C-alpha positions as CSV (number, residue, x, y, z in Angstrom):
1,X,17.2,-49.0,-40.3
2,X,15.1,-47.8,-37.3
3,X,13.3,-44.5,-37.7
4,X,14.9,-41.7,-35.8
5,X,13.2,-40.9,-32.6
6,X,10.9,-37.9,-32.9
7,X,12.2,-34.8,-31.1
8,X,10.2,-33.9,-28.0
9,X,10.6,-30.2,-27.3
10,X,8.3,-30.3,-24.2
11,X,10.6,-32.9,-22.7
12,X,13.6,-30.7,-23.5
13,X,11.9,-27.8,-21.6
14,X,11.3,-30.0,-18.6
15,X,14.9,-31.1,-18.6
16,X,15.9,-27.4,-18.8
17,X,14.0,-26.5,-15.7
18,X,15.6,-29.4,-13.9
19,X,19.0,-28.0,-14.8
20,X,17.8,-24.6,-13.4
21,X,16.9,-26.3,-10.1
22,X,20.2,-28.1,-10.1
23,X,22.1,-24.7,-10.5
24,X,23.3,-25.4,-14.1
25,X,21.9,-22.4,-16.0
26,X,24.1,-22.9,-19.1
27,X,22.8,-26.4,-19.6
28,X,19.3,-25.2,-19.1
29,X,19.8,-22.4,-21.6
30,X,21.0,-24.9,-24.2
31,X,17.9,-27.1,-23.7
32,X,15.6,-24.1,-24.0
33,X,17.3,-22.8,-27.1
34,X,17.1,-26.2,-28.8
35,X,13.4,-26.3,-28.0
36,X,12.9,-22.7,-29.1
37,X,14.5,-23.4,-32.5
38,X,12.0,-26.1,-33.0
39,X,9.2,-23.5,-32.6
40,X,8.0,-24.3,-29.1
41,X,6.5,-21.1,-27.7
42,X,7.0,-22.1,-24.1
43,X,10.7,-22.4,-24.8
44,X,10.8,-18.9,-26.2
45,X,9.2,-17.7,-23.0
46,X,11.6,-19.8,-20.9
47,X,14.5,-18.1,-22.7
48,X,13.1,-14.7,-21.7
49,X,12.7,-15.8,-18.1
50,X,16.3,-17.0,-18.0
51,X,17.5,-13.5,-19.0
52,X,14.9,-11.6,-17.0
53,X,15.3,-13.2,-13.6
54,X,18.9,-13.5,-12.3
55,X,17.7,-16.1,-9.7
56,X,17.6,-18.5,-12.7
57,X,21.4,-18.4,-12.6
58,X,22.4,-16.0,-15.5
59,X,23.5,-12.4,-15.4
60,X,20.4,-10.3,-16.1
61,X,20.0,-9.0,-19.7
62,X,16.7,-7.1,-20.1
63,X,17.4,-6.5,-23.8
64,X,17.8,-10.2,-24.5
65,X,14.8,-11.0,-22.3
66,X,12.7,-8.6,-24.3
67,X,13.8,-10.2,-27.6
68,X,12.7,-13.6,-26.5
69,X,9.5,-12.4,-24.9
70,X,8.6,-10.6,-28.1
71,X,9.0,-13.8,-30.2
72,X,6.8,-15.7,-27.7
73,X,4.3,-12.9,-27.4
74,X,3.7,-12.8,-31.1
75,X,2.9,-16.5,-30.9
76,X,0.2,-15.8,-28.3
77,X,2.0,-16.8,-25.0
78,X,0.2,-14.7,-22.4
79,X,3.0,-14.9,-19.8
80,X,5.5,-13.5,-22.3
81,X,3.0,-10.8,-23.3
82,X,2.6,-9.7,-19.7
83,X,6.3,-9.7,-19.0
84,X,7.0,-7.8,-22.3
85,X,4.4,-5.2,-21.2
86,X,6.2,-4.8,-17.9
87,X,9.5,-4.1,-19.7
88,X,7.9,-1.6,-22.0
89,X,6.2,0.1,-19.0
90,X,9.5,0.3,-17.1
91,X,11.7,1.1,-20.1
92,X,13.8,-1.9,-19.2
93,X,15.8,-3.3,-22.1
94,X,13.6,-1.4,-24.5
95,X,12.5,2.2,-25.0
96,X,9.8,3.1,-22.6
97,X,6.3,3.1,-24.1
98,X,3.2,3.0,-22.0
99,X,1.1,2.7,-25.2
100,X,2.9,-0.6,-26.1
101,X,2.8,-1.7,-22.5
102,X,-1.0,-1.3,-22.5
103,X,-1.2,-3.1,-25.9
104,X,0.6,-6.2,-24.6
105,X,-1.2,-6.1,-21.2
106,X,-4.5,-6.1,-23.1
107,X,-3.4,-9.0,-25.3
108,X,-2.4,-11.1,-22.3
109,X,-5.5,-10.1,-20.3
110,X,-7.8,-11.0,-23.1
111,X,-6.0,-14.3,-23.3
112,X,-6.9,-15.0,-19.7
113,X,-3.7,-14.1,-17.9
114,X,-4.5,-13.2,-14.3
115,X,-1.5,-10.9,-13.7
116,X,-2.1,-9.0,-17.0
117,X,-5.8,-8.5,-16.1
118,X,-4.7,-7.0,-12.8
119,X,-2.0,-4.9,-14.5
120,X,-4.4,-3.6,-17.2
121,X,-7.0,-2.8,-14.5
122,X,-4.3,-0.8,-12.6
123,X,-3.5,1.2,-15.8
124,X,-7.2,2.1,-16.2
125,X,-7.5,2.9,-12.5
126,X,-4.6,5.4,-12.5
127,X,-4.9,6.6,-16.1
128,X,-1.4,5.4,-16.8
129,X,-0.7,5.0,-20.5
130,X,-4.5,5.0,-21.1
131,X,-7.4,7.3,-20.4
132,X,-8.6,6.8,-16.8
133,X,-11.7,4.7,-16.6
134,X,-12.8,3.3,-13.2
135,X,-15.5,1.1,-14.8
136,X,-13.0,-0.6,-17.1
137,X,-10.7,-1.0,-14.1
138,X,-13.5,-2.7,-12.2
139,X,-14.2,-5.0,-15.2
140,X,-10.6,-6.2,-15.3
141,X,-10.1,-6.3,-11.6
142,X,-13.1,-8.6,-11.5
143,X,-11.6,-10.9,-14.2
144,X,-8.4,-11.2,-12.2
145,X,-10.3,-11.5,-8.8
146,X,-12.4,-14.4,-10.1
147,X,-9.2,-16.2,-10.9
148,X,-8.1,-15.8,-7.3
149,X,-6.0,-12.7,-7.5
150,X,-6.0,-11.4,-3.9
151,X,-4.8,-7.9,-4.7
152,X,-7.6,-7.5,-7.3
153,X,-10.2,-8.7,-4.7
154,X,-8.8,-6.1,-2.3
155,X,-8.9,-3.3,-4.9
156,X,-12.5,-4.1,-5.7
157,X,-13.4,-3.9,-2.0
158,X,-11.6,-0.6,-1.8
159,X,-13.4,0.8,-4.8
160,X,-16.9,-0.3,-3.6
161,X,-16.2,1.0,0.0
162,X,-15.3,4.4,-1.3
163,X,-17.4,4.9,-4.4
164,X,-15.4,6.2,-7.3
165,X,-16.2,7.9,-10.6
166,X,-19.5,6.4,-11.5
167,X,-19.1,3.3,-9.2
168,X,-21.7,3.7,-6.4
169,X,-20.6,3.2,-2.9
170,X,-21.8,-0.3,-1.8
171,X,-20.5,-1.5,1.6
172,X,-22.1,-5.0,1.1
173,X,-20.3,-5.5,-2.2
174,X,-17.1,-4.1,-0.6
175,X,-17.4,-6.6,2.3
176,X,-17.9,-9.5,-0.2
177,X,-14.6,-8.7,-1.9
178,X,-12.7,-7.9,1.3
179,X,-13.9,-11.2,2.9
180,X,-12.8,-13.1,-0.2
181,X,-9.4,-11.7,-0.1
182,X,-9.1,-12.0,3.7
183,X,-10.0,-15.7,3.5
184,X,-7.3,-16.1,0.9
185,X,-4.7,-14.7,3.3
186,X,-4.4,-11.0,2.2
187,X,-3.4,-9.3,5.4
188,X,-4.6,-5.8,4.3
189,X,-8.0,-7.3,3.5
190,X,-8.0,-9.2,6.8
191,X,-7.6,-5.8,8.6
192,X,-10.1,-4.0,6.5
193,X,-12.7,-6.8,6.8
194,X,-12.1,-6.6,10.5
195,X,-12.8,-2.9,10.4
196,X,-16.1,-3.5,8.6
197,X,-17.1,-6.0,11.2
198,X,-16.1,-3.7,14.0
199,X,-18.3,-0.8,12.8
200,X,-21.0,-2.9,11.2
201,X,-20.4,-1.5,7.7
202,X,-22.1,-3.7,5.1
203,X,-22.2,-6.5,7.6
204,X,-23.6,-7.2,11.1
205,X,-21.4,-5.6,13.8
206,X,-19.4,-8.2,15.6
207,X,-16.4,-6.8,17.5
208,X,-15.2,-10.2,18.7
209,X,-15.0,-11.5,15.1
210,X,-13.3,-8.2,14.1
211,X,-10.6,-8.9,16.7
212,X,-10.1,-12.4,15.3
213,X,-9.4,-11.0,11.8
214,X,-7.1,-8.3,13.3
215,X,-5.1,-11.1,15.0
216,X,-4.8,-13.0,11.7
217,X,-3.4,-10.0,10.0
218,X,-1.2,-9.0,12.9
219,X,0.6,-12.4,12.8
220,X,1.9,-11.3,9.3
221,X,3.2,-8.1,10.7
222,X,0.3,-5.9,9.5
223,X,0.8,-2.8,11.7
224,X,-2.7,-1.3,11.1
225,X,-4.1,-4.5,12.5
226,X,-1.8,-4.4,15.5
227,X,-2.8,-0.8,16.2
228,X,-6.5,-1.8,16.0
229,X,-5.9,-4.6,18.5
230,X,-4.3,-2.0,20.8
231,X,-7.4,0.2,20.5
232,X,-9.6,-2.9,21.3
233,X,-7.6,-3.5,24.5
234,X,-7.6,0.2,25.4
235,X,-11.3,0.6,25.1
236,X,-12.5,-2.9,26.0
237,X,-14.1,-3.6,22.6
238,X,-14.6,-7.3,21.9
239,X,-12.2,-8.1,24.8
240,X,-11.6,-7.2,28.4
241,X,-10.0,-3.8,28.8
242,X,-6.2,-4.1,29.5
243,X,-4.0,-1.0,29.2
244,X,-0.8,-3.0,29.6
245,X,-1.7,-5.2,26.6
246,X,-2.9,-2.1,24.7
247,X,0.5,-0.6,25.2
248,X,2.3,-3.7,24.0
249,X,0.2,-3.8,20.7
250,X,0.6,0.0,20.1
251,X,4.4,-0.5,20.5
252,X,4.4,-3.3,17.9
253,X,2.4,-1.3,15.5
254,X,4.6,1.8,16.0
255,X,7.8,-0.1,15.5
256,X,6.2,-1.4,12.2
257,X,5.6,2.2,11.0
258,X,2.1,3.0,12.1
259,X,1.9,6.7,12.9
260,X,-1.5,6.5,14.7
261,X,0.0,3.9,17.1
262,X,2.8,6.5,17.9
263,X,0.1,9.0,18.8
264,X,-1.5,6.4,21.1
265,X,1.8,5.7,22.8
266,X,2.4,9.5,23.2
267,X,-1.1,9.9,24.7
268,X,-0.5,7.0,27.1
269,X,2.7,8.5,28.4
270,X,1.0,11.9,28.7
271,X,-1.9,10.5,30.7
272,X,-0.1,7.7,32.5
273,X,-2.4,5.0,31.0
274,X,-0.9,1.6,31.4
275,X,2.6,3.1,31.8
276,X,4.1,5.6,34.2
277,X,3.6,9.2,33.1
278,X,6.6,10.4,31.2
279,X,6.5,13.7,29.2
280,X,9.9,13.0,27.6
281,X,8.6,9.7,26.1
282,X,5.4,11.5,25.2
283,X,7.4,14.0,23.1
284,X,9.5,11.2,21.6
285,X,6.4,9.4,20.3
286,X,4.8,12.6,19.0
287,X,8.1,13.2,17.1
288,X,7.9,9.7,15.7
289,X,4.4,10.3,14.4
290,X,5.4,13.7,13.0
291,X,8.3,12.3,11.1
292,X,6.0,9.7,9.6
293,X,3.9,12.5,8.1
294,X,1.0,12.5,10.6
295,X,-0.4,16.1,10.9
296,X,-1.7,15.5,14.4
297,X,1.7,14.4,15.5
298,X,3.3,17.5,13.9
299,X,0.8,19.7,15.8
300,X,1.3,18.0,19.1
301,X,5.1,18.1,18.7
302,X,4.7,21.9,18.1
303,X,2.7,22.2,21.3
304,X,5.4,20.3,23.2
305,X,8.0,22.8,22.0
306,X,5.7,25.8,22.6
307,X,4.9,24.8,26.1
308,X,8.2,23.1,27.0
309,X,6.5,19.8,27.7
310,X,9.0,16.9,27.5
311,X,11.4,19.1,25.5
312,X,13.2,22.4,26.1
313,X,10.9,25.3,25.2
314,X,11.6,26.6,21.7
315,X,9.0,28.9,19.9
316,X,11.0,28.7,16.6
317,X,10.8,24.9,16.5
318,X,7.2,25.1,17.6
319,X,6.3,27.3,14.6
320,X,8.2,24.9,12.3
321,X,6.0,22.0,13.3
322,X,2.8,24.1,13.5
323,X,3.4,25.2,9.9
324,X,4.0,21.6,8.7
325,X,0.8,20.5,10.3
326,X,-1.2,23.5,9.1
327,X,-0.1,22.9,5.5
328,X,-1.2,19.3,5.9
329,X,-4.7,20.5,6.8
330,X,-4.6,20.3,10.6
331,X,-7.1,23.0,11.7
332,X,-5.8,23.4,15.3
333,X,-2.3,23.8,14.0
334,X,-3.6,26.6,11.7
335,X,-5.1,28.3,14.8
336,X,-1.8,27.8,16.8
337,X,0.2,29.2,14.0
338,X,-2.1,32.3,13.8
339,X,-1.5,32.8,17.6
340,X,2.3,32.7,17.1
341,X,2.1,35.4,14.4
342,X,-0.3,37.4,16.6
343,X,1.9,37.3,19.7
344,X,5.3,37.2,17.9
345,X,6.3,33.8,19.3
346,X,9.0,32.2,17.1
347,X,8.2,34.6,14.2
348,X,8.0,38.4,13.8
349,X,4.6,39.7,14.9
350,X,2.4,40.0,11.9
351,X,-1.4,40.5,12.4
352,X,-2.1,40.2,8.7
353,X,-0.6,36.7,8.5
354,X,-2.2,35.8,11.9
355,X,-5.6,36.7,10.5
356,X,-5.0,34.7,7.4
357,X,-4.4,31.6,9.5
358,X,-7.3,32.4,11.8
359,X,-9.6,32.6,8.8
360,X,-8.3,29.3,7.5
361,X,-8.8,27.6,10.9
362,X,-12.3,29.2,11.3
363,X,-13.3,27.9,7.9
364,X,-12.3,24.5,9.3
365,X,-14.7,24.9,12.3
366,X,-12.3,26.0,15.0
367,X,-14.4,28.3,17.2
368,X,-11.4,29.8,19.0
369,X,-10.2,31.1,15.6
370,X,-13.6,32.7,14.9
371,X,-13.3,34.5,18.3
372,X,-9.7,35.6,17.5
373,X,-11.0,37.3,14.4
374,X,-13.5,39.5,16.3
């Protein structure tokens, strides 16, 4: 009698994933379960993935995913450990526990899992579930970055360009990581690397190359890069000055959510640069910037309402926007708000409150506010 063929659990797993691709999740689940019962750790993880990600064809069941990930995690599967950590961090299918999340992220990170290394670094960076430690964050970002994690490379560039908690600012090191991420296709890094080239920070100034990197990022819809291209065309940096093209790029960036591009459009309509002068459109774009949280946009919209430029004059609404901008640290808005209180425009006259805002603006180097205090 011929010997029974030896069971091949790896082959069963491969068959299971073919069933997933064919849109037959129940057959896939049966394959994974047979392989899991035989003790194959990859099959345990596959069971977790089936219940965790509905695109695999099953109704999502986080509790069941957690159960299978835990079995695989205990056997050392780093993907399962990372996913189990995520479920603990989110309280998804299991009681939320940042302590346990960090425990499993660390296990997976120490096992070489790139995603877990990044996630552990993030926990150290923000002090989430563990004491904040930027040096430890850098250590784990580097581990992930050296495995090709673009987000980790970008975060390292950001840390070195800013200098944080014991990490000395180092533009050359920042550029090294930004360039690595940019070459890997990270659009944020492409924009930021372009900025370093534009200003010569940590690298030789080259505005034409900066523009090349802005264009790479802009093709992926990166609105900061689009706004930077607009500024290059507006000022003739790295390219021939062209106000019409500047307007086109500012419009793209503004439509993508860039508040500074909204300010540039407002300024263009105010001055008639590349477009016909139009104060209504000016006020429209200042409003867009303000609604996106830009303090300068809030202040300029306040001025529009105070002076009746592009909108009907309304001191009350002007005060509303001056106040928002002032609370966001805009020194000129602080001065303007003081003037409104001094003159009783949009608010009851109150010299005490006026002086308070004049003092705040004066401390922020607004010379007119100093004069108003005399």
